[in-house]
Biopython code that builds the backbone (N, CA, C, O; Angstrom):
import numpy as np
from Bio.PDB.StructureBuilder import StructureBuilder

atoms = [
    (1, "MET", "N", (-1.084, -30.407, -11.794)),
    (1, "MET", "CA", (-1.106, -29.854, -10.368)),
    (1, "MET", "C", (-0.226, -28.702, -10.199)),
    (1, "MET", "O", (-0.578, -27.721, -9.545)),
    (2, "PHE", "N", (0.972, -28.801, -10.805)),
    (2, "PHE", "CA", (1.966, -27.713, -10.631)),
    (2, "PHE", "C", (1.426, -26.432, -11.231)),
    (2, "PHE", "O", (1.566, -25.345, -10.671)),
    (3, "MET", "N", (0.809, -26.594, -12.379)),
    (3, "MET", "CA", (0.243, -25.367, -13.101)),
    (3, "MET", "C", (-0.853, -24.688, -12.317)),
    (3, "MET", "O", (-1.000, -23.466, -12.359)),
    (4, "GLU", "N", (-1.615, -25.481, -11.606)),
    (4, "GLU", "CA", (-2.661, -24.875, -10.818)),
    (4, "GLU", "C", (-2.140, -24.090, -9.587)),
    (4, "GLU", "O", (-2.649, -23.024, -9.239)),
    (5, "ALA", "N", (-1.092, -24.678, -8.940)),
    (5, "ALA", "CA", (-0.398, -23.980, -7.887)),
    (5, "ALA", "C", (0.275, -22.730, -8.322)),
    (5, "ALA", "O", (0.332, -21.759, -7.567)),
    (6, "ARG", "N", (0.808, -22.724, -9.564)),
    (6, "ARG", "CA", (1.485, -21.537, -10.050)),
    (6, "ARG", "C", (0.508, -20.482, -10.360)),
    (6, "ARG", "O", (0.734, -19.309, -10.061)),
    (7, "LEU", "N", (-0.571, -20.860, -10.948)),
    (7, "LEU", "CA", (-1.694, -19.802, -11.238)),
    (7, "LEU", "C", (-2.252, -19.314, -9.936)),
    (7, "LEU", "O", (-2.582, -18.131, -9.852)),
    (8, "LEU", "N", (-2.384, -20.112, -8.926)),
    (8, "LEU", "CA", (-2.863, -19.608, -7.664)),
    (8, "LEU", "C", (-1.951, -18.572, -7.099)),
    (8, "LEU", "O", (-2.361, -17.486, -6.690)),
    (9, "ASP", "N", (-0.589, -18.976, -7.087)),
    (9, "ASP", "CA", (0.440, -18.077, -6.612)),
    (9, "ASP", "C", (0.401, -16.705, -7.360)),
    (9, "ASP", "O", (0.456, -15.638, -6.748)),
    (10, "GLU", "N", (0.312, -16.788, -8.608)),
    (10, "GLU", "CA", (0.196, -15.527, -9.425)),
    (10, "GLU", "C", (-0.914, -14.656, -9.068)),
    (10, "GLU", "O", (-0.799, -13.434, -8.973)),
    (11, "ARG", "N", (-2.073, -15.351, -8.856)),
    (11, "ARG", "CA", (-3.320, -14.607, -8.509)),
    (11, "ARG", "C", (-3.123, -13.991, -7.168)),
    (11, "ARG", "O", (-3.471, -12.821, -7.011)),
    (12, "ARG", "N", (-2.609, -14.652, -6.204)),
    (12, "ARG", "CA", (-2.310, -14.064, -4.809)),
    (12, "ARG", "C", (-1.375, -12.953, -4.917)),
    (12, "ARG", "O", (-1.556, -11.967, -4.204)),
    (13, "GLU", "N", (-0.336, -13.002, -5.776)),
    (13, "GLU", "CA", (0.650, -11.921, -5.968)),
    (13, "GLU", "C", (-0.064, -10.743, -6.568)),
    (13, "GLU", "O", (0.214, -9.606, -6.186)),
    (14, "GLY", "N", (-0.991, -10.967, -7.507)),
    (14, "GLY", "CA", (-1.696, -9.876, -8.090)),
    (14, "GLY", "C", (-2.563, -9.175, -7.179)),
    (14, "GLY", "O", (-2.624, -7.946, -7.207)),
    (15, "ILE", "N", (-3.299, -9.929, -6.302)),
    (15, "ILE", "CA", (-4.181, -9.352, -5.294)),
    (15, "ILE", "C", (-3.325, -8.562, -4.326)),
    (15, "ILE", "O", (-3.689, -7.433, -4.001)),
    (16, "ALA", "N", (-2.241, -9.073, -3.860)),
    (16, "ALA", "CA", (-1.361, -8.318, -2.875)),
    (16, "ALA", "C", (-0.863, -7.017, -3.569)),
    (16, "ALA", "O", (-0.905, -5.948, -2.959)),
    (17, "GLU", "N", (-0.413, -7.101, -4.786)),
    (17, "GLU", "CA", (0.070, -5.926, -5.506)),
    (17, "GLU", "C", (-1.092, -4.899, -5.586)),
    (17, "GLU", "O", (-0.892, -3.710, -5.338)),
    (18, "GLY", "N", (-2.280, -5.369, -5.929)),
    (18, "GLY", "CA", (-3.437, -4.399, -6.008)),
    (18, "GLY", "C", (-3.792, -3.746, -4.608)),
    (18, "GLY", "O", (-4.163, -2.575, -4.524)),
    (19, "GLU", "N", (-3.662, -4.527, -3.591)),
    (19, "GLU", "CA", (-3.921, -3.989, -2.261)),
    (19, "GLU", "C", (-2.839, -2.936, -1.840)),
    (19, "GLU", "O", (-3.128, -1.896, -1.249)),
    (20, "ALA", "N", (-1.610, -3.287, -2.184)),
    (20, "ALA", "CA", (-0.504, -2.384, -1.931)),
    (20, "ALA", "C", (-0.703, -1.043, -2.674)),
    (20, "ALA", "O", (-0.496, 0.036, -2.118)),
    (21, "ASN", "N", (-1.109, -1.157, -3.947)),
    (21, "ASN", "CA", (-1.325, 0.021, -4.771)),
    (21, "ASN", "C", (-2.496, 0.896, -4.108)),
    (21, "ASN", "O", (-2.430, 2.122, -4.028)),
    (22, "ALA", "N", (-3.492, 0.189, -3.678)),
    (22, "ALA", "CA", (-4.641, 0.857, -3.058)),
    (22, "ALA", "C", (-4.219, 1.589, -1.796)),
    (22, "ALA", "O", (-4.623, 2.724, -1.543)),
    (23, "ASN", "N", (-3.417, 0.924, -1.031)),
    (23, "ASN", "CA", (-2.919, 1.547, 0.310)),
    (23, "ASN", "C", (-2.094, 2.754, -0.049)),
    (23, "ASN", "O", (-2.216, 3.794, 0.599)),
    (24, "ILE", "N", (-1.254, 2.651, -1.067)),
    (24, "ILE", "CA", (-0.360, 3.801, -1.402)),
    (24, "ILE", "C", (-1.276, 4.967, -1.881)),
    (24, "ILE", "O", (-1.015, 6.115, -1.521)),
    (25, "ALA", "N", (-2.342, 4.702, -2.682)),
    (25, "ALA", "CA", (-3.223, 5.754, -3.170)),
    (25, "ALA", "C", (-3.976, 6.433, -1.928)),
    (25, "ALA", "O", (-4.116, 7.652, -1.835)),
    (26, "THR", "N", (-4.400, 5.603, -1.078)),
    (26, "THR", "CA", (-5.022, 6.120, 0.131)),
    (26, "THR", "C", (-4.081, 6.969, 0.949)),
    (26, "THR", "O", (-4.464, 8.049, 1.398)),
    (27, "ALA", "N", (-2.918, 6.538, 1.146)),
    (27, "ALA", "CA", (-1.959, 7.325, 1.933)),
    (27, "ALA", "C", (-1.649, 8.653, 1.242)),
    (27, "ALA", "O", (-1.575, 9.683, 1.912)),
    (28, "LYS", "N", (-1.468, 8.656, -0.066)),
    (28, "LYS", "CA", (-1.378, 9.938, -0.857)),
    (28, "LYS", "C", (-2.521, 10.895, -0.570)),
    (28, "LYS", "O", (-2.302, 12.082, -0.325)),
    (29, "ARG", "N", (-3.713, 10.387, -0.600)),
    (29, "ARG", "CA", (-4.949, 11.278, -0.361)),
    (29, "ARG", "C", (-4.843, 11.759, 0.978)),
    (29, "ARG", "O", (-5.027, 12.961, 1.172)),
    (30, "MET", "N", (-4.567, 10.979, 1.958)),
    (30, "MET", "CA", (-4.459, 11.428, 3.366)),
    (30, "MET", "C", (-3.289, 12.449, 3.492)),
    (30, "MET", "O", (-3.464, 13.421, 4.227)),
    (31, "LEU", "N", (-2.209, 12.313, 2.885)),
    (31, "LEU", "CA", (-1.128, 13.271, 2.960)),
    (31, "LEU", "C", (-1.544, 14.562, 2.365)),
    (31, "LEU", "O", (-1.174, 15.609, 2.895)),
    (32, "ALA", "N", (-2.299, 14.568, 1.284)),
    (32, "ALA", "CA", (-2.718, 15.660, 0.577)),
    (32, "ALA", "C", (-3.697, 16.458, 1.417)),
    (32, "ALA", "O", (-3.709, 17.687, 1.357)),
    (33, "LYS", "N", (-4.494, 15.790, 2.179)),
    (33, "LYS", "CA", (-5.433, 16.530, 3.062)),
    (33, "LYS", "C", (-4.674, 17.230, 4.310)),
    (33, "LYS", "O", (-5.078, 18.244, 4.879)),
    (34, "GLY", "N", (-3.580, 16.555, 4.611)),
    (34, "GLY", "CA", (-2.777, 17.130, 5.807)),
    (34, "GLY", "C", (-3.442, 17.031, 7.153)),
    (34, "GLY", "O", (-3.065, 17.733, 8.092)),
    (35, "CYS", "N", (-4.469, 16.130, 7.262)),
    (35, "CYS", "CA", (-5.142, 16.094, 8.524)),
    (35, "CYS", "C", (-4.670, 14.902, 9.544)),
    (35, "CYS", "O", (-5.148, 14.725, 10.665)),
    (36, "TYR", "N", (-3.739, 14.197, 8.995)),
    (36, "TYR", "CA", (-3.250, 12.992, 9.754)),
    (36, "TYR", "C", (-1.769, 13.016, 9.916)),
    (36, "TYR", "O", (-1.054, 13.529, 9.054)),
    (37, "SER", "N", (-1.274, 12.455, 11.038)),
    (37, "SER", "CA", (0.120, 12.388, 11.227)),
    (37, "SER", "C", (0.691, 11.235, 10.375)),
    (37, "SER", "O", (-0.059, 10.362, 9.937)),
    (38, "LEU", "N", (1.970, 11.232, 10.149)),
    (38, "LEU", "CA", (2.552, 10.214, 9.352)),
    (38, "LEU", "C", (2.352, 8.872, 10.040)),
    (38, "LEU", "O", (2.139, 7.864, 9.365)),
    (39, "GLU", "N", (2.415, 8.837, 11.361)),
    (39, "GLU", "CA", (2.269, 7.590, 12.036)),
    (39, "GLU", "C", (0.866, 6.983, 11.930)),
    (39, "GLU", "O", (0.687, 5.771, 11.813)),
    (40, "VAL", "N", (-0.112, 7.881, 11.978)),
    (40, "VAL", "CA", (-1.546, 7.404, 11.820)),
    (40, "VAL", "C", (-1.737, 6.886, 10.403)),
    (40, "VAL", "O", (-2.374, 5.858, 10.171)),
    (41, "ILE", "N", (-1.155, 7.645, 9.446)),
    (41, "ILE", "CA", (-1.321, 7.156, 7.981)),
    (41, "ILE", "C", (-0.671, 5.830, 7.890)),
    (41, "ILE", "O", (-1.268, 4.957, 7.260)),
    (42, "ALA", "N", (0.425, 5.571, 8.411)),
    (42, "ALA", "CA", (1.140, 4.324, 8.369)),
    (42, "ALA", "C", (0.310, 3.242, 8.975)),
    (42, "ALA", "O", (0.186, 2.154, 8.412)),
    (43, "GLU", "N", (-0.259, 3.522, 10.109)),
    (43, "GLU", "CA", (-1.098, 2.534, 10.805)),
    (43, "GLU", "C", (-2.352, 2.187, 10.008)),
    (43, "GLU", "O", (-2.679, 1.010, 9.854)),
    (44, "LEU", "N", (-3.028, 3.156, 9.520)),
    (44, "LEU", "CA", (-4.287, 2.931, 8.787)),
    (44, "LEU", "C", (-4.118, 2.327, 7.424)),
    (44, "LEU", "O", (-5.034, 1.689, 6.904)),
    (45, "THR", "N", (-2.928, 2.523, 6.821)),
    (45, "THR", "CA", (-2.819, 2.009, 5.420)),
    (45, "THR", "C", (-1.826, 0.670, 5.459)),
    (45, "THR", "O", (-1.491, 0.107, 4.417)),
    (46, "ASN", "N", (-1.447, 0.281, 6.606)),
    (46, "ASN", "CA", (-0.480, -0.818, 6.752)),
    (46, "ASN", "C", (0.797, -0.736, 5.871)),
    (46, "ASN", "O", (1.353, -1.726, 5.395)),
    (47, "LEU", "N", (1.225, 0.620, 5.695)),
    (47, "LEU", "CA", (2.465, 0.934, 5.104)),
    (47, "LEU", "C", (3.460, 1.140, 6.241)),
    (47, "LEU", "O", (3.086, 1.430, 7.378)),
    (48, "SER", "N", (4.683, 0.988, 5.915)),
    (48, "SER", "CA", (5.696, 1.354, 6.965)),
    (48, "SER", "C", (5.897, 2.860, 7.019)),
    (48, "SER", "O", (5.618, 3.571, 6.054)),
    (49, "LEU", "N", (6.385, 3.340, 8.162)),
    (49, "LEU", "CA", (6.557, 4.746, 8.397)),
    (49, "LEU", "C", (7.510, 5.324, 7.314)),
    (49, "LEU", "O", (7.308, 6.444, 6.845)),
    (50, "ALA", "N", (8.543, 4.552, 6.926)),
    (50, "ALA", "CA", (9.521, 4.911, 5.973)),
    (50, "ALA", "C", (8.863, 5.149, 4.578)),
    (50, "ALA", "O", (9.153, 6.112, 3.868)),
    (51, "ASP", "N", (7.950, 4.186, 4.246)),
    (51, "ASP", "CA", (7.231, 4.355, 2.998)),
    (51, "ASP", "C", (6.357, 5.583, 2.967)),
    (51, "ASP", "O", (6.301, 6.284, 1.957)),
    (52, "VAL", "N", (5.669, 5.855, 4.070)),
    (52, "VAL", "CA", (4.822, 7.125, 4.139)),
    (52, "VAL", "C", (5.654, 8.400, 4.037)),
    (52, "VAL", "O", (5.246, 9.391, 3.431)),
    (53, "GLU", "N", (6.824, 8.338, 4.647)),
    (53, "GLU", "CA", (7.708, 9.466, 4.570)),
    (53, "GLU", "C", (8.167, 9.748, 3.103)),
    (53, "GLU", "O", (8.234, 10.874, 2.610)),
    (54, "LYS", "N", (8.476, 8.569, 2.468)),
    (54, "LYS", "CA", (8.854, 8.724, 0.977)),
    (54, "LYS", "C", (7.706, 9.396, 0.146)),
    (54, "LYS", "O", (7.885, 10.326, -0.640)),
    (55, "LEU", "N", (6.511, 8.805, 0.421)),
    (55, "LEU", "CA", (5.334, 9.377, -0.294)),
    (55, "LEU", "C", (5.051, 10.819, -0.010)),
    (55, "LEU", "O", (4.545, 11.536, -0.873)),
    (56, "LYS", "N", (5.375, 11.273, 1.213)),
    (56, "LYS", "CA", (5.193, 12.716, 1.569)),
    (56, "LYS", "C", (6.088, 13.615, 0.661)),
    (56, "LYS", "O", (5.707, 14.723, 0.286)),
    (57, "LYS", "N", (7.261, 13.100, 0.338)),
    (57, "LYS", "CA", (8.078, 13.900, -0.430)),
    (57, "LYS", "C", (7.533, 14.085, -1.883)),
    (57, "LYS", "O", (7.866, 15.077, -2.531)),
    (58, "ASP", "N", (6.703, 13.141, -2.394)),
    (58, "ASP", "CA", (6.148, 13.188, -3.667)),
    (58, "ASP", "C", (4.884, 13.961, -3.754)),
    (58, "ASP", "O", (4.450, 14.328, -4.846)),
    (59, "VAL", "N", (4.278, 14.220, -2.629)),
    (59, "VAL", "CA", (2.948, 14.902, -2.608)),
    (59, "VAL", "C", (3.185, 16.488, -2.592)),
    (59, "VAL", "O", (2.223, 17.256, -2.573)),
]
sb = StructureBuilder()
sb.init_structure("model")
sb.init_model(0)
sb.init_chain("A")
sb.init_seg("    ")
for serial, (resi, resn, name, xyz) in enumerate(atoms, 1):
    if name == "N":
        sb.init_residue(resn, " ", resi, " ")
    sb.init_atom(name, np.array(xyz, "f"), 0.0, 1.0, " ", f" {name:<3s}", serial, name[0])
structure = sb.get_structure()
């Protein structure tokens, strides 16, 4: 039973990590277009404003 719970936790973590990576990629594309404010990008990608500001420096 413990092994099943551990595998389920690992799967959930992997899904969450994949979603976070997808949100970051989306935010980078939005920043590259320059059509959205940082606040809107944060809202639409579920990233924090601080994270979006960091990404802006990389784009």
